[in-house]
N, C-alpha and C positions, 0 to 999 in steps of 0.2 A: 280329466281322466275318467270320471264317473260317467260323463256323457258318452265317451267312446265305448265304454264297457256295455252300456245299454243300447246305444244307437247301432253299433256294428251288427249284432245278431238280428236286430229288427230289419235293417236294410238287406242283409243276406237273405233272410226269410222272404221278404216281400219281393225283392228283385228276382229271386229264384222262381217264385210262383208266377210272376209276370212273364218270365221267359218261357215257362213250361205250360202255361195255362191252356194253350190251344194244341198242345202235343198229345198224341194218343197215349204216350207213356207218362202223362202227368201224374196219374194216381200213384204209380210206382216211384217216380222221382220225388213226389211229395213225401212219401214215407221215408225215402232214403235221406232227405235233407233233415227231417226231424231226428232220425236215428243217428246220423253222423254228427249233428251239431249238439245233440243232447248232452254229451259228456264233456263238452268244452265250451263252445261259444254261448250255449244257452244256460250257463251257470253263472251265478254271482254270489259270493260268500256262502257257498254250499246250499243255495236255494235254486229250485227249478224255475226256469223262465217260462211260466205258465200264465194263462188268463188271469188267475188270481193275483199273481205278482204284478201283472199289468195294471190291475185295478188299484193296487196298493202303492204303485210307484208313479209319482207325478210326472217324472221325466218321460217315462215310456208311455204314459197315458195319452200323450199328444199323438201317438200313432194309432190310437183306437179307431178313429174314423177311416183311416186308410186301410187298416186291417179288415174292418167291417166291409168296406168297398170290395176288397179282393175276395172275401168270403162269399159275398153275393155273386161275384163273377164265377167263382168255383161252382156254386150250386147251380147257376144257370147253365154252365158248361155240361155238368153231369146230366141235368134234366134234358137238354137238347140232344145229347149224344148217347144216352144209355137207355132211355125209356123205350126205344124202338126194339131193343133186344127181346128175343123170344126164347130165353133160356128155360129149361125145365126146372121144376121145383126140386130141390134137394131134400132128402130125408136124412137127418142126423141119427146115427145108430146109438143114441144115448138118451136116457131119461133124466139126466142131470140138468135141472132148469138153469142154473147159473152158467154151466158150460155151454148150453144151447144159446143163451143170451150173448155170451162173449163171442162165440163163433158167428152168430147172426150179425153182430156189429161189424165183424171183419169182412163179411161178404156183402153187406148192404150197399156200399159204394159202387159195387159192380152189378147192381140190379139182379142179384142172385138171391132168390127167396129160399129160406131154410126153415123146415119144420122138424120138430122132434118126433122120434119113433113113438113117443107116448100118444101121438095123435092116431096111432093105429093099435088099439088095445088088443087085437087078436095076435099080434106078433109076440112070440115068446122071448124071454131073455136069452141072450147068447151066452153060452158058457165060455168064458175067457180062459182057455187052458193052453194058450200058446206059451212058448218059452221066451219070447221077446215082445216088446211093444209093437213091432211091425207085424208080427204074426197075429196078434190079437186084433189090431186095427183091420187087417185084411179079412179076418174071419168075420168080424162084426159087419163090415160093409157088404161082403158077399152074401152072408146068410139072410140079412135083412132085405137086400135087393131081391133075392129069390122068393122071399115071402110075399112081398108087396108089388114086385115088378116095376120098381122105380129106381132112378139114380139114387144111390145111397153113399153118403159120406160118413166115415167113421174115423175116430182117432183114439189112440191109446197113449196115455201120458202118465208120468209119475215122477217121483223124487228119488234120486240116488245120492246116498250120503257116503262120502269117502271113508269115514271112520267106522261105518257099518258094512264095509265091503260091498257097497252098492245097494244095500237095502234102504228102504222097502222095495224099490224097483217096481216090477210088474204087479206087486202086491200092495201098492200104495193105497188104493181105495179100500182095501180090507186088511190093512196092517194090524189092526187090533182085534181081528176076528170076523166071524160071519155077520155079527150085528154091529159092525164098525160104523162110526160117525166121525165127522171131522174132529170133534172134540176128543174122542177116544184115541184116534190115530195120532193126534198131536201130543196127547199126554204120554203115549207109549214112546213116541220119538224122543221127547225131552227126557224121559226116564232113562232110555238107553244111552243118551249122550251126557248123562249127569256128570260123569267123571272125565269127560273130554273137554279140554280147554278150547276157548273160542278160536284160537289160531288154527286148530286142527279140525274145525267143523265145516270144512269145505263140502259143498253139495252142488248138485245140478238137477235141473228139471229137464226132462226129455219128452218130446211129443212126436209121434209117428202118425201120419195121415194116410188114409187109403180111400180111393173112390172106386165104386163098382157101378157098372151099367145095369140096366134092368134084368139082364140075364144072369148076373152074378159074377161077371168077369171083371177082374181088377184092371182098371185103366190107368190110374195115376197113383203115385206115392210121393211123399215128401217127409222130411225130418227137420226138426228144429231143436236147439238146445239153449240153455241159459245157465251160466254159472253163478253161484252165490255162496252164502254162508248161513248156517242155522243159528239163530239168536237163542238166548237163554229164556226170554219171555216174549209173549206175543205182542206185536205192535201193529195197530191199525185194525180196521174193521172191513176193509174192502177185500174183494176176491173171495176165494174159498179154498178148501183143502188145507195145505200147509203154508199158504200165502203169508199169514201174519208172522211166521217164523223165518221166512226166506228173505234174507237181506241181500240187496244189491249194493256191494261195497262202494261203487263209484257214485252212487246217489245217497248213501247213508240212509236209505229207506228200505223197508220191507215191501213186498208186493201188497201187503195189507194196508200200507200207508199211501201207496201210489194211486193216482186216479186211473180210471180205465183207459183214458186217452194216452197216458204215458205208458201204461202197461202194454198197450197194443203195439208199442214200438220195441219193447224189450223182452217180453216173455217168450218162453220156448214155443208156446202155441202160436203166437203172432209171427215169430220167425219162420215156423214151419208153413204157416199160411201165406206168408209173403213169397215163399218159394213155390207154393202150391197154386195160388190163385192165377198167376200168369199162364201156367200150364192148363188150368181148368178153363179159363176164358178162351184160350187158343183151341182147345178140344171142342168146346161148345160152339165156337164160331165155325169150326169145320163140320161138325155133326149137324148143326141146325141152321146153316147159312141159307138165306132166302126165306 
């Protein structure tokens, strides 16, 4: 029985990669298999089926050479099929270092280079006075593009808590005031939820993405959401913002406890980008073909 529990997800994973390795849609299907299997086949006794678990489990460790073989084939495929792309550099309309790193990791497999607007010190801060995440994302993308005449990617994201009527919402980054920090925002959040029982602490992350061309025209938009629950105490040191308090019930882990590889399949931002990236690649292939 134990052998079946461990061998089945391994065979599913490897055979799926083998079948889709030479397909142009491989990257997307690879993301789908991880996402679809994560909550069922890739779990055993409430543990994630991750590289760390591979190392600790003698039964599954026998698959490591085969997994390494397929990983090498994947990298070779990417190198041979993507380095020829001549996509323009994207500028992210955010000076948040951790956010820039997370988004750059999502775009890297597609040979799309991302730099932060902080690389352009003359660009002023955009006043985020929109009434929705989408409005703020579009405004940031358009205004930055007009300043530097480059393709600009912007996103606006935040936390909505059911018991707080959707707050902090678009004010997530400055929930505790103008001098807000992650620590101050989290402290205020927990204070306002002090009398709310765990069962009623439902919450959701929202991410809206907008892409502007060098003239400032919005060309693409996408949205992603992720539902969870707010814990009473912080757990984990990964991520940023409200991540240590945002619990994914199916995983019994907060975003602060999950690795970046797992978070890239589950988070509101990754879900928005998984919708956005195919559109972006198609747009760039049309705009810059040849």
